[in-house]
C-alpha positions as CSV (number, residue, x, y, z in Angstrom):
1,M,-77.7,53.0,6.1
2,K,-74.6,53.1,3.8
3,A,-72.4,53.8,6.9
4,L,-73.9,50.7,8.7
5,V,-73.2,48.5,5.6
6,V,-69.6,49.8,5.5
7,V,-69.1,49.2,9.2
8,A,-70.6,45.7,9.0
9,A,-68.3,44.9,6.0
10,L,-65.3,46.0,7.9
11,V,-66.2,44.1,11.0
12,F,-67.0,40.8,9.2
13,G,-64.0,41.3,6.8
14,A,-61.7,41.7,9.8
15,C,-63.1,38.5,11.4
16,S,-62.7,36.4,8.2
17,Q,-59.1,37.4,7.6
18,K,-56.6,34.6,7.9
19,E,-54.4,34.9,11.0
20,A,-50.8,35.8,9.9
21,E,-48.2,33.0,10.1
22,P,-45.6,33.5,12.8
23,N,-42.2,34.6,11.6
24,G,-40.6,34.0,15.0
25,L,-41.5,33.9,18.7
26,G,-41.3,36.2,21.6
27,P,-39.0,39.2,20.7
28,Y,-37.2,37.2,18.0
29,H,-38.6,37.6,14.4
30,F,-36.9,36.6,11.2
31,G,-36.6,39.5,8.8
32,H,-37.0,42.0,11.6
33,T,-34.8,41.3,14.6
34,T,-31.2,42.3,14.4
35,A,-28.2,42.0,16.7
36,G,-28.8,45.7,17.6
37,S,-32.3,44.7,19.0
38,I,-30.7,42.6,21.8
39,H,-30.2,44.5,25.0
40,D,-30.2,41.6,27.5
41,G,-27.9,38.6,27.6
42,N,-24.3,38.2,26.5
43,C,-23.4,38.5,22.8
44,R,-20.0,37.8,21.2
45,P,-18.6,37.1,17.8
46,D,-18.4,33.4,16.8
47,T,-18.1,31.1,13.8
48,A,-21.0,29.0,12.6
49,R,-20.5,25.3,11.7
50,D,-20.3,26.2,8.1
51,G,-17.5,28.8,8.7
52,R,-19.6,31.9,8.5
53,K,-19.1,34.7,11.0
54,V,-22.0,35.2,13.4
55,I,-22.8,36.9,16.6
56,W,-23.9,34.5,19.2
57,C,-26.2,35.8,22.0
58,M,-26.7,33.6,25.0
59,A,-28.2,34.0,28.5
60,L,-31.1,35.8,26.9
61,P,-34.4,36.2,28.8
62,P,-36.0,32.7,29.0
63,I,-39.1,31.7,27.2
64,K,-41.7,29.3,28.8
65,V,-42.3,26.2,26.8
66,G,-45.3,24.5,28.2
67,K,-44.7,24.3,32.0
68,R,-40.9,24.5,31.6
69,V,-38.5,27.4,31.2
70,A,-36.2,27.3,28.1
71,E,-32.8,28.9,27.9
72,V,-32.6,31.1,24.7
73,D,-29.6,31.4,22.3
74,A,-29.8,33.6,19.2
75,Y,-27.5,33.7,16.2
76,F,-27.0,36.7,13.8
77,L,-25.2,36.7,10.5
78,L,-22.1,38.9,10.4
79,T,-20.9,39.7,6.9
80,P,-19.2,42.8,5.4
81,E,-22.7,44.1,4.4
82,Y,-24.0,43.9,8.0
83,T,-22.5,45.6,11.1
84,E,-22.7,44.2,14.6
85,K,-25.9,46.2,15.0
86,T,-27.6,45.4,11.7
87,A,-26.7,41.6,11.6
88,P,-30.0,39.7,10.9
89,L,-31.3,36.9,13.0
90,I,-30.5,33.5,11.4
91,E,-31.4,31.1,14.3
92,V,-33.1,30.8,17.7
93,Q,-32.5,27.9,19.9
94,L,-34.6,26.9,22.9
95,K,-33.0,24.5,25.4
96,V,-35.7,23.0,27.6
97,R,-34.4,21.3,30.8
98,G,-36.6,18.8,32.5
99,C,-38.5,18.6,29.2
100,V,-41.7,16.6,28.9
101,E,-41.6,15.7,25.2
102,D,-45.4,15.7,24.7
103,D,-45.7,19.2,26.3
104,A,-43.0,20.6,24.1
105,V,-44.6,19.2,20.9
106,Q,-48.1,20.5,22.1
107,W,-46.6,24.0,22.7
108,M,-45.2,24.0,19.2
109,R,-48.5,22.8,17.7
110,E,-50.3,25.6,19.4
111,R,-48.0,28.2,17.8
112,F,-47.1,26.7,14.5
113,G,-49.9,24.2,13.7
114,P,-49.5,20.5,12.8
115,P,-45.9,19.4,12.0
116,I,-44.8,18.6,8.5
117,E,-42.9,15.6,9.6
118,N,-42.6,13.5,12.7
119,K,-39.7,11.1,13.3
120,S,-38.9,9.1,16.5
121,T,-37.1,11.9,18.3
122,R,-37.6,14.8,15.9
123,V,-40.6,16.8,14.8
124,Y,-40.4,19.4,12.0
125,W,-42.6,22.5,11.3
126,K,-42.5,24.9,8.3
127,N,-44.5,27.9,7.2
128,S,-43.8,30.8,4.8
129,F,-41.2,32.4,7.0
130,L,-39.5,29.7,9.1
131,W,-38.5,26.1,9.6
132,A,-38.4,24.6,13.1
133,A,-37.1,21.3,14.5
134,A,-37.9,19.9,18.0
135,F,-35.5,17.3,19.2
136,V,-37.6,15.4,21.8
137,P,-35.4,14.6,23.6
138,S,-32.1,15.9,22.4
139,E,-30.5,14.2,25.4
140,P,-32.1,12.6,28.5
141,G,-34.4,15.2,30.2
142,R,-33.7,17.9,27.7
143,C,-35.4,19.1,24.5
144,L,-33.8,21.4,21.9
145,I,-36.0,23.4,19.6
146,R,-34.4,25.2,16.7
147,F,-35.9,27.9,14.5
148,L,-34.4,29.1,11.3
149,P,-35.6,31.4,8.4
150,L,-36.2,29.5,5.1
151,S,-33.2,31.3,3.7
152,E,-30.9,29.0,5.8
153,N,-31.4,26.0,3.5
154,A,-27.9,24.6,3.9
155,E,-28.2,24.6,7.7
156,I,-31.7,23.1,7.6
157,E,-30.4,20.3,5.4
158,R,-27.5,19.8,7.8
159,I,-29.9,19.6,10.8
160,K,-32.1,17.1,9.0
161,A,-29.1,14.9,8.2
162,E,-27.7,14.8,11.8
């Protein structure tokens, strides 16, 4: 009888646990993914808008956003404390061509819940791990979706101010 009570508690306890908040998407997770994790695509050193050294990886395997395919770019912070292999992920960008704005926003809602702010051509999300902005559209027929860890406060503020 005790064993049955323990099993029932484990089953019902597991069902009532809150689903973990996403810390990224696909193979890209803030706090875990490093430049050394990237095996596809083309990566090269670059400079971020704020002057920091980064590794920019482009032509990565695409991610499907709704019914459209998005090109993926990822940025990794390169400092003296990080090597080209250990550089942490600091941004993921999805470039959706032929974007249907409502489909892109719905796709984001399904993964990240309701947005924290909605402007005419921008929608923002935030959880305990990341901040995201969907530019719908960023230019005619194209949406840009950017994901950053919360530690990237200066870049988040810069994006909001654009």
